LOLOMAR-907793 format. One record per residue (C-alpha): residue number from 0; residue in one letter; x, y, z. Coordinates in steps of 0.05 Angstrom, whole numbers, plus 32768, in hexadecimal, padded with zeros to 4 digits. Each point is the difference from the previous one (the first is absolute). Layout:
<rec><n>NUM</n><res>A</res><c1>X</c1><c2>Y</c2><c3>Z</c3></rec>
...
END
This chain:
<rec><n>0</n><res>M</res><c1>7FFD</c1><c2>7FFF</c2><c3>8008</c3></rec>
<rec><n>1</n><res>T</res><c1>801A</c1><c2>8047</c2><c3>7FDD</c3></rec>
<rec><n>2</n><res>D</res><c1>8004</c1><c2>8043</c2><c3>803B</c3></rec>
<rec><n>3</n><res>L</res><c1>7FDA</c1><c2>8029</c2><c3>7FDB</c3></rec>
<rec><n>4</n><res>Q</res><c1>8010</c1><c2>804B</c2><c3>8019</c3></rec>
<rec><n>5</n><res>T</res><c1>7FDC</c1><c2>803D</c2><c3>7FE1</c3></rec>
<rec><n>6</n><res>A</res><c1>8016</c1><c2>8045</c2><c3>8001</c3></rec>
<rec><n>7</n><res>P</res><c1>7FC8</c1><c2>802A</c2><c3>8034</c3></rec>
<rec><n>8</n><res>R</res><c1>7FDD</c1><c2>8031</c2><c3>7FCD</c3></rec>
<rec><n>9</n><res>P</res><c1>800E</c1><c2>804C</c2><c3>800D</c3></rec>
<rec><n>10</n><res>R</res><c1>7FC1</c1><c2>801E</c2><c3>8020</c3></rec>
<rec><n>11</n><res>R</res><c1>7FD6</c1><c2>802A</c2><c3>7FD3</c3></rec>
<rec><n>12</n><res>P</res><c1>800B</c1><c2>8054</c2><c3>8026</c3></rec>
<rec><n>13</n><res>R</res><c1>7FBE</c1><c2>8004</c2><c3>802A</c3></rec>
<rec><n>14</n><res>P</res><c1>7FDC</c1><c2>8041</c2><c3>7FF1</c3></rec>
<rec><n>15</n><res>K</res><c1>8013</c1><c2>8036</c2><c3>802F</c3></rec>
<rec><n>16</n><res>V</res><c1>7FC9</c1><c2>8001</c2><c3>8033</c3></rec>
<rec><n>17</n><res>V</res><c1>7FFD</c1><c2>804C</c2><c3>7FFB</c3></rec>
<rec><n>18</n><res>T</res><c1>8013</c1><c2>8039</c2><c3>7FD3</c3></rec>
<rec><n>19</n><res>L</res><c1>8027</c1><c2>8049</c2><c3>8010</c3></rec>
<rec><n>20</n><res>T</res><c1>7FF1</c1><c2>803E</c2><c3>7FD9</c3></rec>
<rec><n>21</n><res>D</res><c1>804B</c1><c2>8021</c2><c3>7FF7</c3></rec>
<rec><n>22</n><res>A</res><c1>7FD1</c1><c2>8032</c2><c3>802F</c3></rec>
<rec><n>23</n><res>A</res><c1>7FF7</c1><c2>7FDF</c2><c3>8031</c3></rec>
<rec><n>24</n><res>A</res><c1>803F</c1><c2>7FD7</c2><c3>8007</c3></rec>
<rec><n>25</n><res>A</res><c1>802A</c1><c2>803E</c2><c3>8005</c3></rec>
<rec><n>26</n><res>R</res><c1>7FCF</c1><c2>8020</c2><c3>8034</c3></rec>
<rec><n>27</n><res>V</res><c1>800D</c1><c2>7FB7</c2><c3>801E</c3></rec>
<rec><n>28</n><res>R</res><c1>804A</c1><c2>8008</c2><c3>7FF6</c3></rec>
<rec><n>29</n><res>E</res><c1>8000</c1><c2>804D</c2><c3>8026</c3></rec>
<rec><n>30</n><res>I</res><c1>7FD0</c1><c2>7FE0</c2><c3>803D</c3></rec>
<rec><n>31</n><res>M</res><c1>8032</c1><c2>7FCB</c2><c3>800B</c3></rec>
<rec><n>32</n><res>A</res><c1>8045</c1><c2>802F</c2><c3>7FF9</c3></rec>
<rec><n>33</n><res>R</res><c1>7FDD</c1><c2>802C</c2><c3>8039</c3></rec>
<rec><n>34</n><res>A</res><c1>7FEF</c1><c2>7FC2</c2><c3>802E</c3></rec>
<rec><n>35</n><res>E</res><c1>8023</c1><c2>8009</c2><c3>803E</c3></rec>
<rec><n>36</n><res>T</res><c1>801D</c1><c2>7FB9</c2><c3>7FFB</c3></rec>
<rec><n>37</n><res>P</res><c1>800F</c1><c2>7FDB</c2><c3>7FD0</c3></rec>
<rec><n>38</n><res>R</res><c1>7FC9</c1><c2>7FCF</c2><c3>7FE4</c3></rec>
<rec><n>39</n><res>V</res><c1>7FFC</c1><c2>7FC4</c2><c3>7FD0</c3></rec>
<rec><n>40</n><res>G</res><c1>7FC7</c1><c2>8014</c2><c3>7FDC</c3></rec>
<rec><n>41</n><res>L</res><c1>7FB6</c1><c2>8021</c2><c3>8000</c3></rec>
<rec><n>42</n><res>R</res><c1>7FCA</c1><c2>7FCB</c2><c3>8020</c3></rec>
<rec><n>43</n><res>V</res><c1>7FB7</c1><c2>8001</c2><c3>7FD8</c3></rec>
<rec><n>44</n><res>G</res><c1>7FC3</c1><c2>7FE8</c2><c3>8019</c3></rec>
<rec><n>45</n><res>V</res><c1>7FBE</c1><c2>7FF1</c2><c3>8003</c3></rec>
<rec><n>46</n><res>K</res><c1>7FDC</c1><c2>8011</c2><c3>8034</c3></rec>
<rec><n>47</n><res>N</res><c1>7FB8</c1><c2>7FF1</c2><c3>8025</c3></rec>
<rec><n>48</n><res>G</res><c1>7FDA</c1><c2>8042</c2><c3>8008</c3></rec>
<rec><n>49</n><res>G</res><c1>7FE7</c1><c2>8047</c2><c3>7FE8</c3></rec>
<rec><n>50</n><res>C</res><c1>7FB7</c1><c2>8006</c2><c3>7FD9</c3></rec>
<rec><n>51</n><res>A</res><c1>800B</c1><c2>7FD0</c2><c3>7FC8</c3></rec>
<rec><n>52</n><res>G</res><c1>8019</c1><c2>7FC9</c2><c3>8024</c3></rec>
<rec><n>53</n><res>Q</res><c1>804E</c1><c2>7FFB</c2><c3>7FF5</c3></rec>
<rec><n>54</n><res>E</res><c1>803C</c1><c2>8036</c2><c3>7FF3</c3></rec>
<rec><n>55</n><res>Y</res><c1>803D</c1><c2>7FF7</c2><c3>7FF0</c3></rec>
<rec><n>56</n><res>T</res><c1>8042</c1><c2>800C</c2><c3>8031</c3></rec>
<rec><n>57</n><res>F</res><c1>804A</c1><c2>8018</c2><c3>7FF6</c3></rec>
<rec><n>58</n><res>A</res><c1>8033</c1><c2>7FF9</c2><c3>8033</c3></rec>
<rec><n>59</n><res>Y</res><c1>8041</c1><c2>8002</c2><c3>8004</c3></rec>
<rec><n>60</n><res>A</res><c1>8028</c1><c2>7FB7</c2><c3>8007</c3></rec>
<rec><n>61</n><res>D</res><c1>8039</c1><c2>7FF3</c2><c3>8028</c3></rec>
<rec><n>62</n><res>T</res><c1>8008</c1><c2>7FB5</c2><c3>7FF2</c3></rec>
<rec><n>63</n><res>I</res><c1>7FE8</c1><c2>7FD5</c2><c3>7FC3</c3></rec>
<rec><n>64</n><res>E</res><c1>7FD2</c1><c2>7FC5</c2><c3>801F</c3></rec>
<rec><n>65</n><res>P</res><c1>800A</c1><c2>7FBA</c2><c3>7FE4</c3></rec>
<rec><n>66</n><res>L</res><c1>7FBC</c1><c2>8007</c2><c3>7FD8</c3></rec>
<rec><n>67</n><res>D</res><c1>8004</c1><c2>8047</c2><c3>7FEA</c3></rec>
<rec><n>68</n><res>E</res><c1>7FF7</c1><c2>8006</c2><c3>7FB5</c3></rec>
<rec><n>69</n><res>V</res><c1>803B</c1><c2>8030</c2><c3>7FEF</c3></rec>
<rec><n>70</n><res>V</res><c1>7FFB</c1><c2>8028</c2><c3>7FC3</c3></rec>
<rec><n>71</n><res>E</res><c1>8035</c1><c2>8029</c2><c3>7FE7</c3></rec>
<rec><n>72</n><res>D</res><c1>7FEC</c1><c2>803A</c2><c3>7FCC</c3></rec>
<rec><n>73</n><res>K</res><c1>8020</c1><c2>803A</c2><c3>7FEE</c3></rec>
<rec><n>74</n><res>G</res><c1>8037</c1><c2>8005</c2><c3>8039</c3></rec>
<rec><n>75</n><res>V</res><c1>7FC9</c1><c2>7FF4</c2><c3>803A</c3></rec>
<rec><n>76</n><res>T</res><c1>7FED</c1><c2>7FC3</c2><c3>801B</c3></rec>
<rec><n>77</n><res>I</res><c1>7FBF</c1><c2>7FF7</c2><c3>8010</c3></rec>
<rec><n>78</n><res>L</res><c1>7FED</c1><c2>7FC1</c2><c3>803B</c3></rec>
<rec><n>79</n><res>I</res><c1>7FBE</c1><c2>7FE0</c2><c3>8007</c3></rec>
<rec><n>80</n><res>D</res><c1>7FDE</c1><c2>7FD5</c2><c3>802F</c3></rec>
<rec><n>81</n><res>P</res><c1>7FE4</c1><c2>7FC8</c2><c3>7FE6</c3></rec>
<rec><n>82</n><res>K</res><c1>7FBD</c1><c2>8002</c2><c3>8018</c3></rec>
<rec><n>83</n><res>A</res><c1>7FFF</c1><c2>8040</c2><c3>7FD7</c3></rec>
<rec><n>84</n><res>I</res><c1>8017</c1><c2>7FE6</c2><c3>7FB3</c3></rec>
<rec><n>85</n><res>L</res><c1>7FC1</c1><c2>7FEB</c2><c3>7FEA</c3></rec>
<rec><n>86</n><res>F</res><c1>7FE5</c1><c2>8044</c2><c3>800A</c3></rec>
<rec><n>87</n><res>L</res><c1>8031</c1><c2>8025</c2><c3>7FE4</c3></rec>
<rec><n>88</n><res>I</res><c1>801C</c1><c2>7FCB</c2><c3>7FC3</c3></rec>
<rec><n>89</n><res>G</res><c1>8003</c1><c2>8035</c2><c3>7FBC</c3></rec>
<rec><n>90</n><res>S</res><c1>7FFE</c1><c2>8043</c2><c3>8032</c3></rec>
<rec><n>91</n><res>E</res><c1>8026</c1><c2>803D</c2><c3>7FE5</c3></rec>
<rec><n>92</n><res>I</res><c1>8013</c1><c2>802D</c2><c3>8032</c3></rec>
<rec><n>93</n><res>D</res><c1>8003</c1><c2>804D</c2><c3>7FEE</c3></rec>
<rec><n>94</n><res>F</res><c1>8013</c1><c2>803D</c2><c3>802A</c3></rec>
<rec><n>95</n><res>E</res><c1>7FCE</c1><c2>8040</c2><c3>7FE7</c3></rec>
<rec><n>96</n><res>T</res><c1>800D</c1><c2>8045</c2><c3>8011</c3></rec>
<rec><n>97</n><res>T</res><c1>7FC1</c1><c2>802B</c2><c3>7FEF</c3></rec>
<rec><n>98</n><res>T</res><c1>7FF7</c1><c2>8051</c2><c3>8017</c3></rec>
<rec><n>99</n><res>L</res><c1>7FE4</c1><c2>7FE2</c2><c3>804B</c3></rec>
<rec><n>100</n><res>S</res><c1>801C</c1><c2>7FBF</c2><c3>800A</c3></rec>
<rec><n>101</n><res>S</res><c1>803C</c1><c2>7FD1</c2><c3>7FF3</c3></rec>
<rec><n>102</n><res>K</res><c1>7FF5</c1><c2>7FB6</c2><c3>800C</c3></rec>
<rec><n>103</n><res>F</res><c1>8005</c1><c2>7FB6</c2><c3>7FE7</c3></rec>
<rec><n>104</n><res>V</res><c1>7FD5</c1><c2>7FE5</c2><c3>7FD4</c3></rec>
<rec><n>105</n><res>F</res><c1>7FEB</c1><c2>7FB9</c2><c3>7FF5</c3></rec>
<rec><n>106</n><res>R</res><c1>7FE3</c1><c2>7FE2</c2><c3>7FB8</c3></rec>
<rec><n>107</n><res>N</res><c1>7FF5</c1><c2>7FBF</c2><c3>8016</c3></rec>
<rec><n>108</n><res>P</res><c1>7FD5</c1><c2>7FD8</c2><c3>7FCC</c3></rec>
<rec><n>109</n><res>N</res><c1>7FE5</c1><c2>7FDA</c2><c3>8042</c3></rec>
<rec><n>110</n><res>Q</res><c1>7FE3</c1><c2>803B</c2><c3>8013</c3></rec>
<rec><n>111</n><res>T</res><c1>7FB0</c1><c2>7FF2</c2><c3>8001</c3></rec>
<rec><n>112</n><res>D</res><c1>7FEC</c1><c2>8047</c2><c3>8021</c3></rec>
<rec><n>113</n><res>A</res><c1>8019</c1><c2>803E</c2><c3>802E</c3></rec>
<rec><n>114</n><res>C</res><c1>7FE1</c1><c2>802F</c2><c3>8039</c3></rec>
<rec><n>115</n><res>G</res><c1>7FF2</c1><c2>803D</c2><c3>7FE8</c3></rec>
<rec><n>116</n><res>C</res><c1>8042</c1><c2>8021</c2><c3>8026</c3></rec>
<rec><n>117</n><res>G</res><c1>802F</c1><c2>7FDF</c2><c3>7FDF</c3></rec>
<rec><n>118</n><res>E</res><c1>8015</c1><c2>7FDC</c2><c3>8040</c3></rec>
<rec><n>119</n><res>S</res><c1>7FEC</c1><c2>7FBA</c2><c3>7FF5</c3></rec>
<rec><n>120</n><res>V</res><c1>7FE5</c1><c2>7FC9</c2><c3>7FCD</c3></rec>
<rec><n>121</n><res>T</res><c1>7FDF</c1><c2>7FC0</c2><c3>7FF1</c3></rec>
<rec><n>122</n><res>I</res><c1>8030</c1><c2>7FCF</c2><c3>7FE7</c3></rec>
<rec><n>123</n><res>I</res><c1>8000</c1><c2>7FB1</c2><c3>7FE5</c3></rec>
<rec><n>124</n><res>P</res><c1>802E</c1><c2>7FD4</c2><c3>800D</c3></rec>
<rec><n>125</n><res>A</res><c1>801C</c1><c2>7FF8</c2><c3>7FBB</c3></rec>
<rec><n>126</n><res>A</res><c1>7FF4</c1><c2>7FB0</c2><c3>8000</c3></rec>
<rec><n>127</n><res>A</res><c1>7FBA</c1><c2>8008</c2><c3>800C</c3></rec>
<rec><n>128</n><res>L</res><c1>7FF4</c1><c2>8037</c2><c3>7FBD</c3></rec>
<rec><n>129</n><res>E</res><c1>8019</c1><c2>7FBA</c2><c3>7FD3</c3></rec>
<rec><n>130</n><res>D</res><c1>7FC3</c1><c2>7FE0</c2><c3>8012</c3></rec>
END
């Protein structure tokens, strides 16, 4: 009998869970440069809250947790909690400045609704959209 060994096939690159516009990447780099202590990246997530049911979250990340999804885009490291991945798949994060405000804006194909003030959203996990 012959020992037949096959070389592992290279895996195709997975698409990024989120991407950043140039404006968002520049703003994140600026914010990270101002941090009081060095940080490994920016943690992005989703939590329950607000009148529409969910809110996007941002926080400095001091460590990369074992199950974090690590996204490198335009020189920025974004860490995503595994519980938020299905809610954020395909999202683009932008940074917009208007006469009255400046803020991060999510363009999320999984978002189905938002409250009037824009602070909270309703998101259906990506797996549920495939049915």
